[in-house]
LUMTIVEX-267688 format. One record per residue (C-alpha): residue number from 1; x, y, z. Coordinates in pm, 1 decimal, decimal comma. Example, Ala and Ser with C-alpha at 12.3 -4.5 7.8 and 13.67 -1.06 7.14 Angstrom:
// residues 2
 num       xx       yy       zz
   1   1230,0   -450,0    780,0
   2   1367,0   -106,0    714,0
This chain:
// residues 226
 num       xx       yy       zz
   1   2375,8   -201,5   1200,9
   2   2309,3     18,2    959,2
   3   2263,7   -249,9    673,8
   4   2120,1   -494,5    911,2
   5   1807,6   -196,2    985,5
   6   1825,1   -136,7    572,7
   7   1808,1   -533,4    552,5
   8   1445,7   -539,2    809,6
   9   1301,2   -231,6    678,0
  10   1245,5   -432,0    303,7
  11   1167,5   -747,1    447,2
  12    912,4   -571,3    644,6
  13    730,2   -387,6    321,0
  14    777,8   -720,4    155,5
  15    561,1   -914,1    449,9
  16    282,1   -619,0    447,0
  17    257,4   -629,6     81,4
  18    217,2   -976,7    130,5
  19     -6,1   -947,7    410,5
  20   -242,7   -743,2    206,3
  21   -178,9  -1036,6    -72,4
  22   -287,1  -1310,2     96,0
  23   -537,4  -1190,5    295,9
  24   -692,2  -1148,3    -65,3
  25   -636,0  -1423,1   -188,9
  26   -791,6  -1600,8    138,5
  27  -1116,6  -1512,2     48,1
  28  -1417,3  -1799,3     11,7
  29  -1705,4  -1671,8   -182,6
  30  -1850,4  -1958,9   -204,3
  31  -1831,3  -1974,5    165,1
  32  -1992,9  -1694,8    193,8
  33  -2286,4  -1754,2     -7,4
  34  -2620,7  -1918,6    106,5
  35  -2584,3  -2202,5    -52,4
  36  -2235,1  -2263,2     78,0
  37  -2374,0  -2640,1    224,8
  38  -2411,4  -2750,3   -148,6
  39  -2100,8  -2528,0   -322,5
  40  -1822,5  -2553,3   -105,7
  41  -1760,5  -2965,3   -205,5
  42  -1847,5  -2880,6   -547,6
  43  -1550,3  -2631,4   -540,9
  44  -1293,7  -2760,4   -247,9
  45   -988,7  -2630,9   -436,1
  46  -1170,1  -2280,2   -380,2
  47  -1224,5  -2416,4    -30,8
  48   -873,7  -2534,9     50,8
  49   -667,8  -2211,0   -218,9
  50   -814,2  -2016,3     17,2
  51   -684,6  -2198,8    362,2
  52   -347,2  -2171,9    235,5
  53   -348,0  -1855,1    178,6
  54   -486,0  -1773,8    536,1
  55   -220,9  -2011,4    627,5
  56     58,6  -1797,7    504,7
  57    -89,6  -1473,3    640,7
  58      9,3  -1590,6    995,3
  59    403,0  -1568,3    869,1
  60    315,4  -1221,6    817,6
  61     85,5  -1145,8   1065,6
  62    379,0  -1286,5   1322,8
  63    708,2  -1211,3   1158,5
  64    607,9   -868,2   1075,9
  65    568,4   -706,6   1500,3
  66    917,4  -1023,1   1554,8
  67   1110,8   -850,9   1255,5
  68   1036,3   -532,0   1430,4
  69   1132,2   -548,4   1753,8
  70   1468,1   -524,4   1762,3
  71   1466,8   -159,2   1621,1
  72   1132,6    -88,8   1778,1
  73   1248,9   -197,4   2107,1
  74   1593,4     24,9   2194,1
  75   1276,0    338,1   2122,5
  76   1012,3    180,1   2390,8
  77   1039,8   -194,1   2481,7
  78    660,8   -189,8   2635,2
  79    504,9    -53,9   2313,9
  80    734,3   -313,5   2063,0
  81    743,3   -626,5   2309,0
  82    270,9   -561,6   2338,5
  83    317,4   -565,0   1916,8
  84    473,6   -916,0   1910,9
  85    207,4  -1048,8   2190,3
  86    -99,1   -909,7   1940,5
  87    112,5  -1041,4   1650,2
  88    180,0  -1404,3   1806,7
  89   -212,0  -1379,3   1908,5
  90   -309,5  -1246,0   1579,2
  91   -136,1  -1556,2   1419,1
  92   -373,4  -1817,7   1623,2
  93   -741,3  -1661,1   1551,4
  94   -558,9  -1690,7   1153,3
  95   -513,0  -2044,2   1202,0
  96   -851,2  -2095,5   1431,6
  97   -988,0  -1923,9   1147,3
  98   -828,7  -2219,2    890,4
  99   -930,7  -2536,5   1082,7
 100  -1295,0  -2354,5   1104,5
 101  -1293,6  -2358,4    739,9
 102  -1189,7  -2708,0    664,6
 103  -1408,3  -2836,8    862,8
 104  -1691,8  -2677,1    730,2
 105  -1531,7  -2864,8    389,7
 106  -1638,5  -3148,7    615,6
 107  -1951,2  -3054,9    628,1
 108  -2058,9  -2981,5    300,7
 109  -1869,4  -3343,6    173,5
 110  -2126,8  -3508,6    480,4
 111  -2421,5  -3314,9    335,5
 112  -2377,0  -3405,3    -22,1
 113  -2344,1  -3732,2    103,6
 114  -2655,4  -3778,5    343,0
 115  -2829,2  -3467,9     82,4
 116  -3169,4  -3329,5    235,9
 117  -3177,7  -3575,4    526,5
 118  -3084,4  -3413,6    828,7
 119  -3081,0  -3111,0    682,5
 120  -3183,4  -2874,1    949,7
 121  -2897,9  -2994,8   1208,1
 122  -2629,7  -2997,9    882,0
 123  -2776,4  -2601,9    840,2
 124  -2767,5  -2550,5   1254,6
 125  -2388,1  -2679,0   1256,7
 126  -2303,4  -2465,3    919,5
 127  -2394,6  -2120,4   1055,8
 128  -2250,6  -2214,6   1421,0
 129  -1922,2  -2289,8   1237,2
 130  -1991,1  -1943,4    969,7
 131  -2049,5  -1769,4   1241,3
 132  -1694,1  -1884,7   1442,3
 133  -1550,4  -1822,0   1166,3
 134  -1661,4  -1449,4   1145,9
 135  -1538,3  -1379,1   1449,3
 136  -1225,8  -1531,8   1407,8
 137  -1164,3  -1401,2   1098,7
 138  -1309,7  -1029,3   1128,3
 139  -1294,4   -940,5   1518,3
 140  -1018,8  -1165,5   1642,5
 141   -739,9  -1238,3   1384,9
 142   -870,3   -851,3   1336,7
 143   -856,2   -681,5   1647,0
 144   -507,8   -864,0   1737,0
 145   -291,5   -719,9   1444,3
 146   -477,8   -369,5   1448,9
 147   -354,2   -336,7   1783,6
 148     31,8   -498,4   1670,9
 149      1,2   -240,4   1416,0
 150   -142,8     69,0   1606,8
 151    150,2     12,5   1858,6
 152    446,8     18,5   1627,6
 153    232,4    316,4   1411,7
 154    296,1    482,0   1804,5
 155    657,6    414,6   1828,4
 156    652,7    537,3   1427,3
 157    518,6    859,1   1533,0
 158    721,2    880,9   1873,6
 159   1029,7    882,2   1691,6
 160    997,9    967,4   1357,1
 161   1162,2    654,9   1188,9
 162    922,7    659,6    903,0
 163    734,7   1033,2    826,1
 164    515,2   1150,3   1092,0
 165    183,9   1245,0    845,5
 166    305,3    789,6    777,0
 167    265,0    714,0   1132,7
 168    -62,4    929,4   1178,8
 169   -218,0    846,5    910,4
 170   -164,2    459,3   1020,0
 171   -322,1    549,8   1366,9
 172   -591,3    682,2   1204,6
 173   -652,1    384,7   1040,9
 174   -600,8    120,3   1303,1
 175   -845,0    347,9   1503,9
 176  -1167,7    259,9   1258,3
 177  -1027,1    -44,2   1196,2
 178  -1066,9   -136,2   1485,2
 179  -1414,7     20,7   1541,0
 180  -1491,3   -138,4   1244,3
 181  -1466,4   -516,7   1408,7
 182  -1645,6   -376,4   1788,2
 183  -1922,4   -264,6   1529,7
 184  -1924,1   -573,3   1395,5
 185  -1901,7   -850,0   1646,9
 186  -2221,0   -635,3   1859,4
 187  -2390,2   -650,8   1500,5
 188  -2388,4   -309,1   1413,3
 189  -2248,0   -378,8   1121,1
 190  -2231,3   -685,6    929,0
 191  -1959,9   -763,4    636,1
 192  -2106,7   -486,0    406,9
 193  -1974,8   -179,4    285,3
 194  -1949,4     40,2    563,6
 195  -1733,6   -218,4    702,1
 196  -1521,1   -211,3    404,7
 197  -1491,2    133,8    381,6
 198  -1313,7    185,5    774,9
 199  -1066,7   -140,2    653,3
 200   -982,8     30,9    315,9
 201   -757,7    323,6    493,1
 202   -527,6     87,7    712,8
 203   -534,7   -224,5    444,4
 204   -405,6    142,7    231,6
 205   -142,1    309,3    492,6
 206     40,8   -151,7    449,9
 207     63,5    -74,8    112,9
 208    219,7    255,1    164,6
 209    379,7    174,2    444,6
 210    528,0    -98,2    246,8
 211    686,7     79,0    -43,3
 212    803,1    319,4    147,4
 213   1052,0     93,1    366,8
 214   1175,4    -75,5     17,7
 215   1293,3    207,4   -109,7
 216   1331,8    445,9    162,4
 217   1360,2    252,4    513,2
 218   1355,8    417,8    820,8
 219   1545,9    764,3    897,7
 220   1882,3    645,4    941,0
 221   1894,1    972,9   1132,1
 222   1691,0    820,3   1423,2
 223   1772,5    510,5   1389,6
 224   2133,7    566,8   1495,4
 225   2077,3    774,7   1807,9
 226   2001,5    438,3   1988,4
């Protein structure tokens, strides 16, 4: 059983790092630029690579809470189940974000064919799609996954499966990330330096947690209590 818990800890750590890495490579600068309708079609590979890595994020975002469930449910079944639910919701919104990204690529290709003709139509539709993608990625997906992280950091804090300082930093980081998404949703901030600063603590905590789980695993004394 302890070997199984050790393996789960290592895989969870790997998935946490994978989630961070795929998140970085899923960024598509040409879509975020002002002239995205022109540049998206001429940088098709960048868009497709971004979509591919965004799809890989589903494995991490859904896999982490599912993998953690057998261990965490022994300590708090309700919170563990909630983290799985939020992880699955995050995965669904990631897929929605990928679909919107591919629709933007198609729109850009169509725009390239007609040029300035009906340009206002393409601008309006493109604006709506970009808005939908931002809300899917930076509000819905982020909120869902961060809430999953919040719940199992609550269990970590209660059980000391990992050091308290690590779970406390996770609770603080997830709270700041939730704040960032909510402020972005109400247009108080944009995808700017403030947004990034609020999201950095949880990203750093995930990295440290991942390294801890890979190298140290869960607290054996606490795991063996159940």
